[in-house]
C-alpha positions in Angstrom: -15.0 -46.2 187.9 -16.8 -49.3 189.0 -20.2 -48.5 190.3 -20.8 -49.7 193.8 -23.9 -49.7 195.8 -25.1 -46.2 196.3 -25.7 -44.5 199.4 -29.4 -43.7 200.1 -30.3 -40.6 201.8 -33.6 -40.5 203.9 -36.0 -37.9 203.1 -39.2 -37.8 205.2 -41.7 -35.5 203.8 -45.4 -36.2 204.6 -47.4 -37.5 201.9 -44.5 -37.3 199.3 -42.0 -39.8 197.9 -38.5 -38.5 197.2 -35.7 -41.2 196.7 -32.2 -39.8 197.0 -29.2 -41.7 195.8 -25.5 -40.8 196.1 -22.6 -42.7 194.4 -20.7 -43.4 191.0 -22.4 -44.8 188.0 -26.0 -43.6 188.6 -26.3 -41.7 185.2 -26.5 -45.1 183.4 -29.2 -46.2 185.8 -31.5 -43.2 185.3 -34.0 -45.0 183.3 -34.3 -48.0 185.7 -34.5 -45.9 188.7 -37.3 -43.6 187.1 -39.1 -46.7 186.3 -38.8 -48.1 189.7 -40.0 -44.8 191.1 -43.3 -45.1 189.2 -42.5 -42.5 186.5 -44.0 -42.9 183.0 -44.7 -41.4 179.8 -42.5 -38.9 177.7 -39.8 -37.1 179.3 -37.5 -34.1 178.6 -33.9 -33.7 179.8 -33.2 -30.0 180.4 -29.4 -29.3 180.6 -27.0 -26.5 179.5 -24.5 -26.4 176.8 -21.6 -27.3 179.1 -23.1 -30.3 180.8 -24.9 -31.7 177.7 -22.1 -32.8 175.7 -20.5 -34.5 178.7 -23.3 -36.3 180.3 -26.6 -36.1 178.3 -26.0 -39.0 175.9 -25.8 -41.5 178.6 -28.8 -40.3 180.5 -30.8 -40.2 177.2 -29.8 -43.7 176.4 -30.7 -45.0 179.7 -34.1 -43.3 179.7 -34.8 -44.7 176.1 -33.7 -48.2 177.0 -36.2 -48.2 179.9 -39.0 -47.2 177.5 -39.2 -43.4 178.0 -39.3 -41.4 174.8 -36.9 -38.5 175.8 -36.0 -35.2 174.3 -33.1 -33.1 175.0 -33.6 -29.4 175.7 -30.3 -27.5 176.2 -30.0 -23.9 177.3 -27.0 -21.5 177.4 -24.8 -22.3 180.4 -24.7 -19.7 183.3 -26.9 -17.7 185.8 -28.3 -15.6 183.0 -30.5 -18.6 181.8 -32.2 -18.6 185.1 -35.0 -16.2 184.0 -38.5 -16.1 183.1 -37.9 -15.7 179.4 -35.9 -18.9 179.2 -38.4 -20.7 181.4 -41.1 -19.5 179.0 -39.1 -20.8 175.9 -38.7 -24.3 177.6 -42.4 -24.6 178.3 -43.1 -23.8 174.7 -40.4 -26.6 173.7 -42.1 -29.0 176.1 -45.5 -28.5 174.2 -43.7 -28.9 170.8 -42.3 -32.2 172.1 -45.6 -33.6 173.2 -45.2 -33.6 176.8 -48.3 -33.8 178.9 -49.5 -34.1 182.4 -48.2 -37.7 182.4 -44.7 -36.7 181.5 -41.7 -35.8 183.6 -38.6 -33.4 183.5 -35.1 -34.4 184.3 -32.8 -31.6 185.5 -29.3 -32.4 184.4 -26.7 -30.0 185.6 -25.6 -27.6 188.4 -27.7 -25.3 190.4 -29.0 -23.0 187.8 -30.2 -26.0 185.8 -31.9 -27.7 188.8 -33.6 -24.4 189.8 -34.8 -23.5 186.3 -35.9 -27.0 185.2 -37.5 -27.6 188.5 -39.4 -24.3 188.2 -40.5 -25.4 184.5 -41.7 -28.8 186.0 -43.6 -26.9 188.8 -45.5 -24.6 186.3 -45.8 -26.9 183.2 -49.5 -28.4 183.1 -49.8 -27.1 186.8 -46.9 -29.5 187.7 -45.4 -32.5 186.4 -42.8 -34.9 188.2 -39.2 -33.8 188.5 -36.0 -35.8 188.5 -32.8 -34.0 189.7 -29.5 -35.2 188.4 -27.1 -32.6 189.9 -23.7 -32.6 188.6 -21.8 -30.0 190.7 -20.9 -30.1 194.5 -23.3 -27.1 195.2 -26.1 -28.9 193.5 -25.5 -32.2 195.1 -25.1 -31.0 198.7 -27.7 -28.3 198.7 -29.9 -27.2 195.6 -31.2 -30.5 194.4 -32.7 -31.3 197.9 -35.7 -29.7 199.4 -38.0 -28.7 196.6 -37.1 -25.0 196.2 -37.2 -24.1 192.4 -37.2 -20.5 190.9 -35.7 -17.8 188.6 -34.3 -14.6 189.1 -36.0 -11.1 188.7 -34.1 -8.1 187.6 -34.5 -6.9 191.3 -33.0 -9.9 192.9 -32.1 -13.8 193.1 -34.8 -16.3 193.2 -37.8 -13.8 193.7 -40.0 -15.9 191.4 -40.4 -19.5 192.2 -42.4 -22.5 193.7 -42.0 -25.4 196.0 -41.9 -28.5 193.8 -40.3 -31.6 195.3 -38.3 -34.0 193.0 -39.4 -37.5 192.8 -35.9 -38.9 192.4 -32.5 -37.2 193.0 -29.3 -39.0 191.6 -26.1 -37.5 192.6 -23.6 -39.4 190.4 -20.2 -38.6 191.9 -18.4 -39.6 188.6 -19.9 -36.2 187.2 -17.6 -34.3 189.7 -14.5 -35.5 187.6 -15.5 -33.3 184.7 -15.8 -30.0 186.8 -13.4 -27.2 186.1 -11.5 -26.5 189.4 -13.3 -23.1 190.1 -16.7 -24.8 189.8 -15.6 -27.6 192.0 -14.3 -25.5 194.8 -17.2 -23.2 195.0 -19.6 -25.7 196.1 -17.7 -26.3 199.3 -19.1 -22.9 200.6 -22.4 -24.7 201.1 -20.5 -27.6 202.7 -18.9 -25.3 205.1 -22.2 -23.5 205.8 -23.8 -26.8 206.7 -21.1 -27.3 209.3 -21.5 -23.8 210.6 -25.3 -24.2 211.3 -25.6 -27.9 212.2 -22.5 -30.0 212.2 -19.4 -28.5 213.5 -17.4 -31.9 213.3 -17.9 -31.8 209.7 -15.4 -28.9 209.3 -12.6 -31.0 210.7 -13.2 -33.6 208.0 -13.1 -31.2 205.1 -9.9 -31.4 203.2 -9.2 -29.9 199.7 -6.9 -32.7 198.9 -9.7 -35.3 199.2 -9.9 -37.0 195.7 -13.2 -36.3 194.1 -14.0 -40.0 193.7 -14.0 -40.4 197.4 -16.6 -37.7 198.2 -19.8 -39.9 198.2 -19.9 -40.2 202.0 -19.4 -36.4 202.5 -22.0 -35.5 199.9 -24.5 -38.0 201.6 -23.8 -36.6 205.0 -24.5 -32.9 203.7 -27.6 -34.1 201.9 -28.8 -35.6 205.2 -28.3 -32.4 206.9 -30.3 -30.5 204.4 -33.0 -33.2 204.2 -33.6 -33.1 207.9 -33.9 -29.4 208.0 -36.3 -29.4 205.1 -38.4 -32.1 206.7 -38.8 -30.1 209.8 -40.0 -27.0 208.0 -40.8 -27.7 204.3 -42.5 -24.3 203.5 -40.5 -22.1 205.8 -43.2 -21.6 208.3 -41.4 -22.4 211.7 -38.0 -20.8 211.0 -36.0 -23.9 210.7 -35.5 -24.0 207.2 -34.3 -20.4 207.2 -31.3 -21.4 209.0 -30.1 -22.7 205.5 -29.9 -19.1 204.5 -26.8 -18.5 206.7 -24.6 -16.2 204.7 -27.1 -15.9 201.8 -28.8 -12.4 202.3 -25.4 -10.7 201.5 -24.5 -13.4 198.9 -27.6 -12.7 196.9 -27.1 -9.1 197.1 -23.4 -9.6 195.7 -24.7 -11.7 192.9 -27.4 -9.3 191.9 -25.3 -6.0 192.1 -22.1 -7.6 190.5 -24.4 -9.0 187.6 -25.3 -12.6 187.4 -22.3 -14.6 186.3 -19.4 -12.6 187.6 -19.4 -14.6 191.0 -20.3 -18.1 191.2 -22.9 -18.8 193.8 -20.5 -20.5 196.1 -18.1 -17.5 195.8 -20.9 -15.0 196.7 -21.8 -17.4 199.6 -18.2 -17.4 200.9 -18.3 -13.7 201.1 -21.8 -13.7 202.7 -20.6 -16.1 205.2 -17.7 -13.9 206.3 -20.3 -11.0 206.7 -22.6 -13.2 208.8 -19.6 -14.2 211.0 -18.7 -10.5 211.5 -22.3 -9.9 212.8 -22.2 -13.1 215.0 -18.9 -11.9 216.5 -20.1 -8.4 217.2 -23.7 -9.1 218.8 -24.0 -12.8 219.3 -21.2 -14.0 221.2 -19.3 -16.1 218.5 -15.7 -16.6 219.7 -13.1 -15.1 217.5 -11.2 -18.4 217.3 -14.3 -20.0 215.8 -14.8 -17.4 213.3 -11.1 -17.6 212.4 -11.7 -21.4 212.0 -14.4 -21.0 209.5 -12.6 -18.3 207.4 -9.5 -20.5 207.3 -11.7 -23.5 206.0 -13.2 -21.0 203.3 -9.6 -19.9 202.3 -8.3 -23.4 202.2 -10.8 -24.1 199.4 -9.7 -21.0 197.5 -12.9 -19.1 198.3 -12.9 -15.2 198.5 -13.2 -13.5 201.6 -12.6 -9.8 200.3 -15.3 -7.7 198.5 -14.3 -5.8 195.3 -14.3 -2.0 195.8 -16.8 -1.4 192.8 -19.6 -3.2 194.7 -20.6 -0.3 197.0 -22.1 -0.8 200.4 -25.2 1.3 199.5 -25.8 -0.8 196.4 -25.6 -4.1 198.4 -27.7 -2.9 201.2 -30.4 -1.8 198.6 -30.4 -5.2 196.9 -30.4 -7.0 200.3 -33.5 -5.0 201.2 -35.4 -6.6 198.3 -34.4 -10.1 199.4 -37.2 -12.5 200.0 -35.7 -13.2 203.6 -37.0 -9.8 204.7 -40.3 -10.1 206.2 -42.9 -7.1 206.6 -39.8 -4.9 206.1 -37.8 -6.3 209.0 -34.4 -8.0 208.7 -34.5 -11.7 209.4 -30.9 -12.6 209.5 -29.3 -15.9 210.3 -26.5 -15.8 212.9 -24.2 -18.3 214.5 -23.4 -17.8 218.2 -21.2 -21.0 218.1 -20.1 -23.5 215.3 -22.8 -26.1 214.9 -25.6 -23.9 216.0 -27.5 -21.0 214.4 -30.7 -19.1 214.7 -32.8 -16.3 213.1 -32.3 -13.1 214.7 -34.8 -10.2 214.2 -32.7 -7.4 215.8 -29.9 -7.1 213.2 -30.0 -3.5 212.1 -29.0 -1.9 208.8 -26.0 -0.4 210.7 -25.0 -4.1 211.5 -25.3 -5.1 207.9 -23.3 -2.0 206.7 -20.5 -2.7 209.2 -20.4 -6.5 208.1 -20.3 -5.4 204.5 -17.4 -2.9 205.1 -15.6 -5.5 207.1 -15.2 -7.4 203.7 -13.0 -4.7 202.3 -10.3 -4.9 205.0 
């Protein structure tokens, strides 16, 4: 595909520079854009065994042509790589490759790689620069933006992590053409979430039939939503950033109880969104028609709305109780009284959560 001018997404973080570009042909410009961003020294491209064979060669060639000595560090594909053991191994491999405090890390892949490589960049030598090259919908519209990095603990998802903003984010829309259908569709759960919490008009523009090569404006629009929320509350102190967790309390519990990898993240988020809609209907005035509208949009993208019976409500509640969105033992749960608006409620009870989970079995 002919690379036109990319869309630049504004990210306004005090005292930090994070350039975000969306469009085709960006992989081949990685080295040039890293150089323009003031990066220097050695670099490591962290990727997985699925993405690496598809895209790593072009990224490495671009980096080396721009004068960056680069090493490729692949890890096994899937959520199971998002753990401390793999992070430790990657740190050892960075040391062996000669990376120092003047080096940088490139995260090439989906959300798992972005979180894992970002965490490694955050802790290696007490923090070195990070370049995010997200290759999935969920990573492009959500996880590559905002600086949250981390790995999973046995007790729950993303319980070990750090804030570490990338210096550069390159969302090359050409990479979406290589995604299997299931991995492509799951990312739209995060897009639908953004519509629910901030931009209801976005929902009307979502069409599963839109060609993948035409998605740059939609991806940029979602990145803009995420970046604005992050800029207002980078470290989750005011509660604004917590809105991005709409649907995620139950989603993370589902991923944990089911075993990481059984559900893709967006599939679990779809179920979590359905549960959050139920609570919003019961307690916070969300109209039935609006809830049905959001469920229909999830269904249109082939996302699940029914919970398997083997994931018991008690097990999911126990996992949800360990989630980092609980504060001093209280449930802080994002609800949506109308599409396009959301807030963090502190009067959601365990009975409310139980009823919402049970509603997913109907």
